N, CA, C and O atoms as a DFTB+ gen file, in Angstrom:
388 C
 N C O
     1  1       4.773      19.426     -10.278
     2  2       5.905      18.540     -10.200
     3  2       5.452      17.271      -9.496
     4  3       4.660      17.313      -8.554
     5  1       5.962      16.153      -9.964
     6  2       5.672      14.857      -9.358
     7  2       6.997      14.207      -8.981
     8  3       7.963      14.246      -9.742
     9  1       7.024      13.621      -7.814
    10  2       8.203      12.888      -7.372
    11  2       7.766      11.642      -6.638
    12  3       6.675      11.584      -6.070
    13  1       8.635      10.644      -6.657
    14  2       8.316       9.444      -5.889
    15  2       9.574       8.878      -5.268
    16  3      10.685       9.085      -5.754
    17  1       9.369       8.162      -4.188
    18  2      10.453       7.510      -3.474
    19  2       9.866       6.319      -2.743
    20  3       8.682       6.313      -2.405
    21  1      10.675       5.332      -2.504
    22  2      10.228       4.137      -1.816
    23  2      10.115       4.376      -0.301
    24  3       9.493       3.583       0.406
    25  1      10.707       5.454       0.189
    26  2      10.702       5.773       1.615
    27  2       9.495       6.636       1.979
    28  3       9.365       7.758       1.489
    29  1       8.614       6.122       2.832
    30  2       7.467       6.897       3.286
    31  2       7.914       8.152       4.026
    32  3       7.305       9.212       3.883
    33  1       8.968       8.033       4.808
    34  2       9.498       9.175       5.562
    35  2      10.028      10.234       4.597
    36  3       9.771      11.425       4.776
    37  1      10.765       9.804       3.577
    38  2      11.294      10.741       2.594
    39  2      10.194      11.466       1.849
    40  3      10.309      12.662       1.583
    41  1       9.123      10.755       1.508
    42  2       7.992      11.360       0.814
    43  2       7.311      12.383       1.717
    44  3       6.952      13.471       1.266
    45  1       7.131      12.038       2.991
    46  2       6.510      12.955       3.933
    47  2       7.356      14.227       4.088
    48  3       6.819      15.335       4.119
    49  1       8.668      14.061       4.184
    50  2       9.550      15.217       4.301
    51  2       9.491      16.089       3.046
    52  3       9.488      17.316       3.143
    53  1       9.444      15.466       1.881
    54  2       9.358      16.225       0.635
    55  2       8.057      17.019       0.578
    56  3       8.055      18.181       0.171
    57  1       6.962      16.401       0.982
    58  2       5.673      17.098       0.996
    59  2       5.714      18.310       1.920
    60  3       5.272      19.400       1.557
    61  1       6.251      18.104       3.114
    62  2       6.323      19.191       4.090
    63  2       7.192      20.337       3.594
    64  3       6.816      21.502       3.725
    65  1       8.340      20.020       3.031
    66  2       9.245      21.064       2.539
    67  2       8.649      21.803       1.345
    68  3       8.774      23.023       1.243
    69  1       8.012      21.078       0.457
    70  2       7.383      21.719      -0.702
    71  2       6.283      22.674      -0.240
    72  3       6.180      23.798      -0.731
    73  1       5.467      22.218       0.705
    74  2       4.378      23.051       1.202
    75  2       4.924      24.314       1.876
    76  3       4.408      25.408       1.647
    77  1       5.956      24.171       2.696
    78  2       6.509      25.340       3.384
    79  2       7.174      26.318       2.412
    80  3       7.274      27.510       2.705
    81  1       7.630      25.819       1.252
    82  2       8.256      26.685       0.249
    83  2       7.239      27.215      -0.769
    84  3       7.582      28.016      -1.638
    85  1       5.992      26.760      -0.652
    86  2       4.965      27.232      -1.558
    87  2       4.944      26.541      -2.912
    88  3       4.380      27.072      -3.869
    89  1       5.559      25.347      -3.006
    90  2       5.576      24.590      -4.259
    91  2       4.451      23.570      -4.273
    92  3       4.097      22.998      -3.242
    93  1       3.900      23.354      -5.447
    94  2       2.909      22.298      -5.618
    95  2       3.657      21.019      -5.996
    96  3       4.299      20.958      -7.044
    97  1       3.575      20.018      -5.153
    98  2       4.292      18.764      -5.368
    99  2       3.350      17.597      -5.155
   100  3       2.670      17.507      -4.132
   101  1       3.318      16.717      -6.116
   102  2       2.606      15.451      -5.981
   103  2       3.669      14.420      -5.603
   104  3       4.335      13.866      -6.476
   105  1       3.826      14.166      -4.316
   106  2       4.852      13.238      -3.820
   107  2       4.209      11.892      -3.547
   108  3       3.233      11.796      -2.803
   109  1       4.762      10.859      -4.151
   110  2       4.187       9.524      -4.071
   111  2       5.149       8.545      -3.411
   112  3       6.363       8.619      -3.602
   113  1       4.593       7.641      -2.643
   114  2       5.361       6.538      -2.069
   115  2       5.253       5.393      -3.073
   116  3       4.247       4.685      -3.117
   117  1       6.307       5.220      -3.880
   118  2       6.247       4.216      -4.938
   119  2       7.646       3.687      -5.213
   120  3       8.640       4.260      -4.769
   121  1       7.705       2.613      -5.935
   122  2       8.946       1.925      -6.266
   123  2       9.284       2.179      -7.731
   124  3       8.397       2.174      -8.585
   125  1      10.540       2.396      -8.018
   126  2      10.998       2.723      -9.369
   127  2      10.615       1.645     -10.386
   128  3      10.389       1.954     -11.556
   129  1      10.541       0.404      -9.958
   130  2      10.208      -0.682     -10.882
   131  2       8.702      -0.863     -11.068
   132  3       8.274      -1.474     -12.046
   133  1       7.902      -0.345     -10.153
   134  2       6.448      -0.493     -10.241
   135  2       5.745       0.798     -10.671
   136  3       4.566       0.764     -11.024
   137  1       6.444       1.925     -10.646
   138  2       5.851       3.212     -10.963
   139  2       5.323       3.211     -12.399
   140  3       5.981       2.707     -13.309
   141  1       4.137       3.775     -12.593
   142  2       3.557       3.900     -13.935
   143  2       4.064       5.204     -14.545
   144  3       3.523       6.273     -14.266
   145  1       5.092       5.118     -15.370
   146  2       5.693       6.291     -15.997
   147  2       4.785       6.896     -17.059
   148  3       4.899       8.083     -17.361
   149  1       3.894       6.105     -17.625
   150  2       3.006       6.578     -18.674
   151  2       3.720       6.673     -20.011
   152  3       4.884       6.293     -20.138
   153  1       3.014       7.179     -20.993
   154  2       3.550       7.353     -22.350
   155  2       3.457       8.824     -22.723
   156  3       2.400       9.442     -22.598
   157  1       4.572       9.376     -23.182
   158  2       4.631      10.777     -23.614
   159  2       3.946      11.700     -22.603
   160  3       3.098      12.518     -22.960
   161  1       4.326      11.552     -21.353
   162  2       3.672      12.262     -20.247
   163  2       4.514      13.390     -19.647
   164  3       3.970      14.421     -19.251
   165  1       5.830      13.207     -19.576
   166  2       6.693      14.121     -18.838
   167  2       7.550      14.988     -19.756
   168  3       8.002      14.547     -20.813
   169  1       7.760      16.230     -19.326
   170  2       8.690      17.132     -20.012
   171  2      10.122      16.858     -19.565
   172  3      11.070      17.046     -20.327
   173  1      10.263      16.415     -18.332
   174  2      11.576      16.198     -17.734
   175  2      11.496      15.036     -16.765
   176  3      10.571      14.956     -15.957
   177  1      12.461      14.139     -16.844
   178  2      12.611      13.056     -15.874
   179  2      14.020      13.168     -15.310
   180  3      14.992      13.275     -16.057
   181  1      14.120      13.143     -13.985
   182  2      15.411      13.245     -13.315
   183  2      15.645      11.974     -12.507
   184  3      14.793      11.567     -11.716
   185  1      16.797      11.353     -12.708
   186  2      17.208      10.185     -11.931
   187  2      18.490      10.521     -11.192
   188  3      19.555      10.610     -11.803
   189  1      18.400      10.706      -9.894
   190  2      19.579      11.105      -9.113
   191  2      20.074       9.937      -8.268
   192  3      19.399       9.478      -7.346
   193  1      21.255       9.477      -8.606
   194  2      21.917       8.383      -7.889
   195  2      21.042       7.139      -7.830
   196  3      20.980       6.444      -6.815
   197  1      20.373       6.879      -8.938
   198  2      19.526       5.698      -9.058
   199  2      20.250       4.544      -9.752
   200  3      19.816       3.395      -9.664
   201  1      21.330       4.841     -10.428
   202  2      22.207       3.880     -11.093
   203  2      21.455       2.775     -11.815
   204  3      20.747       3.056     -12.782
   205  1      21.585       1.530     -11.378
   206  2      20.999       0.420     -12.134
   207  2      19.483       0.523     -12.233
   208  3      18.888      -0.087     -13.121
   209  1      18.849       1.270     -11.353
   210  2      17.389       1.435     -11.441
   211  2      17.005       2.243     -12.674
   212  3      15.957       2.000     -13.271
   213  1      17.843       3.200     -13.060
   214  2      17.584       3.982     -14.278
   215  2      17.790       3.104     -15.505
   216  3      16.935       3.072     -16.390
   217  1      18.902       2.400     -15.569
   218  2      19.159       1.584     -16.756
   219  2      18.159       0.429     -16.864
   220  3      17.760       0.055     -17.967
   221  1      17.761      -0.124     -15.744
   222  2      16.794      -1.223     -15.749
   223  2      15.431      -0.757     -16.273
   224  3      14.690      -1.552     -16.852
   225  1      15.099       0.505     -16.078
   226  2      13.810       1.056     -16.497
   227  2      13.931       2.037     -17.658
   228  3      13.014       2.821     -17.904
   229  1      15.041       2.002     -18.367
   230  2      15.324       2.980     -19.421
   231  2      14.241       3.020     -20.494
   232  3      13.860       4.107     -20.931
   233  1      13.740       1.881     -20.928
   234  2      12.713       1.870     -21.975
   235  2      11.437       2.558     -21.499
   236  3      10.835       3.335     -22.240
   237  1      11.027       2.275     -20.265
   238  2       9.818       2.905     -19.725
   239  2      10.029       4.408     -19.545
   240  3       9.128       5.202     -19.815
   241  1      11.214       4.794     -19.091
   242  2      11.495       6.211     -18.854
   243  2      11.509       6.985     -20.161
   244  3      10.883       8.040     -20.259
   245  1      12.209       6.480     -21.164
   246  2      12.284       7.209     -22.431
   247  2      10.911       7.266     -23.111
   248  3      10.579       8.274     -23.736
   249  1      10.120       6.218     -22.999
   250  2       8.774       6.222     -23.585
   251  2       7.855       7.210     -22.870
   252  3       6.867       7.668     -23.444
   253  1       8.175       7.535     -21.635
   254  2       7.323       8.439     -20.856
   255  2       7.565       9.909     -21.176
   256  3       6.787      10.766     -20.757
   257  1       8.636      10.213     -21.914
   258  2       8.958      11.602     -22.235
   259  2       8.108      12.133     -23.384
   260  3       7.871      11.445     -24.376
   261  1       7.659      13.371     -23.223
   262  2       6.985      14.054     -24.332
   263  2       8.009      14.331     -25.422
   264  3       9.213      14.291     -25.169
   265  1       7.546      14.608     -26.619
   266  2       8.440      14.982     -27.717
   267  2       9.253      16.201     -27.272
   268  3       8.687      17.198     -26.826
   269  1      10.561      16.118     -27.394
   270  2      11.445      17.196     -26.960
   271  2      11.771      17.149     -25.482
   272  3      12.492      18.011     -24.978
   273  1      11.243      16.141     -24.770
   274  2      11.503      16.018     -23.337
   275  2      12.940      15.626     -23.052
   276  3      13.660      15.153     -23.931
   277  1      13.341      15.830     -21.814
   278  2      14.721      15.561     -21.406
   279  2      14.771      14.590     -20.243
   280  3      13.864      14.537     -19.413
   281  1      15.841      13.831     -20.202
   282  2      16.160      13.040     -19.020
   283  2      17.500      13.534     -18.507
   284  3      18.456      13.690     -19.267
   285  1      17.553      13.776     -17.217
   286  2      18.791      14.205     -16.567
   287  2      19.158      13.123     -15.563
   288  3      18.355      12.747     -14.709
   289  1      20.370      12.634     -15.680
   290  2      20.843      11.569     -14.801
   291  2      22.074      12.056     -14.063
   292  3      23.027      12.543     -14.670
   293  1      22.044      11.920     -12.754
   294  2      23.216      12.233     -11.937
   295  2      23.595      10.976     -11.185
   296  3      22.750      10.325     -10.571
   297  1      24.872      10.642     -11.237
   298  2      25.327       9.443     -10.551
   299  2      26.827       9.346     -10.586
   300  3      27.519      10.303     -10.933
   301  1      27.320       8.196     -10.227
   302  2      28.753       7.940     -10.159
   303  2      29.160       6.880     -11.164
   304  3      28.372       6.000     -11.511
   305  1      30.387       6.973     -11.622
   306  2      30.962       5.852     -12.371
   307  2      31.473       4.864     -11.336
   308  3      32.060       5.264     -10.330
   309  1      31.258       3.597     -11.570
   310  2      31.605       2.587     -10.566
   311  2      33.098       2.541     -10.253
   312  3      33.481       2.049      -9.192
   313  1      33.955       3.042     -11.150
   314  2      35.389       3.060     -10.875
   315  2      35.789       4.203      -9.944
   316  3      36.914       4.237      -9.444
   317  1      34.864       5.140      -9.713
   318  2      35.198       6.336      -8.924
   319  2      34.706       6.242      -7.486
   320  3      34.635       7.262      -6.801
   321  1      34.371       5.069      -7.018
   322  2      33.877       4.954      -5.646
   323  2      34.407       3.706      -4.972
   324  3      35.092       2.886      -5.582
   325  1      34.076       3.587      -3.715
   326  2      34.514       2.435      -2.941
   327  2      33.425       1.374      -2.927
   328  3      32.286       1.636      -3.312
   329  1      33.776       0.198      -2.489
   330  2      32.801      -0.883      -2.431
   331  2      31.697      -0.536      -1.440
   332  3      31.942       0.066      -0.394
   333  1      30.476      -0.929      -1.793
   334  2      29.332      -0.710      -0.924
   335  2      29.291      -1.731       0.198
   336  3      30.188      -2.566       0.319
   337  1      28.264      -1.667       1.008
   338  2      28.143      -2.563       2.164
   339  2      28.045      -4.017       1.743
   340  3      28.409      -4.908       2.511
   341  1      27.557      -4.274       0.534
   342  2      27.473      -5.640       0.037
   343  2      28.777      -6.151      -0.544
   344  3      28.846      -7.289      -1.008
   345  1      29.825      -5.310      -0.525
   346  2      31.121      -5.721      -1.025
   347  2      31.321      -5.538      -2.511
   348  3      32.336      -5.970      -3.058
   349  1      30.358      -4.897      -3.182
   350  2      30.464      -4.704      -4.617
   351  2      30.421      -3.211      -4.947
   352  3      29.784      -2.428      -4.243
   353  1      31.103      -2.832      -6.019
   354  2      31.051      -1.444      -6.463
   355  2      29.668      -1.136      -7.025
   356  3      29.007      -2.009      -7.588
   357  1      29.245       0.095      -6.868
   358  2      27.973       0.529      -7.441
   359  2      28.242       1.699      -8.368
   360  3      29.317       2.298      -8.328
   361  1      27.282       2.017      -9.187
   362  2      27.424       3.115     -10.127
   363  2      27.348       2.622     -11.558
   364  3      27.186       1.429     -11.817
   365  1      27.466       3.562     -12.480
   366  2      27.366       3.246     -13.906
   367  2      28.683       2.703     -14.440
   368  3      29.760       3.108     -14.003
   369  1      28.584       1.788     -15.385
   370  2      29.742       1.300     -16.112
   371  2      29.973       2.216     -17.310
   372  3      29.077       2.962     -17.704
   373  1      31.148       2.163     -17.879
   374  2      31.434       2.959     -19.078
   375  2      30.428       2.639     -20.179
   376  3      30.142       1.473     -20.453
   377  1      29.896       3.684     -20.804
   378  2      28.939       3.593     -21.909
   379  2      27.598       2.953     -21.527
   380  3      26.825       2.581     -22.410
   381  1      27.319       2.822     -20.251
   382  2      26.058       2.218     -19.815
   383  2      24.857       3.097     -20.143
   384  3      23.810       2.594     -20.550
   385  1      25.005       4.395     -19.969
   386  2      23.868       5.281     -20.232
   387  2      23.668       5.461     -21.716
   388  3      22.756       6.175     -22.134
C-alpha cells in the first residue's frame, strides 16, 4: 500500500501505526498536485475529504488506474456544511464528480 500526505507529522504517524499493526506501507511526504500518479499503476485510488484536489487532478488519477481499477471518493457536498475559516463553503458541487 502507498499513501501520501503533505504533513510530515501525519506521514510519520502513518508509518508508525502501520509498522505496529504489521502492515507494509510506503508512506510519502508529498503534495497532491506534485505527486507522480503514474500510468495504469494502481488497482485502487482513495481520495478522502480532498474535494477540489481530487477534481483538479482527476485526469492524472483516472490515468493512473489499472484496467478495472477503482477510485473511491469520500467527501461532503458543499451545501451540507458550514463556511470554512476563509469564509467560503468547501466540498463538492452537484455533479462535480
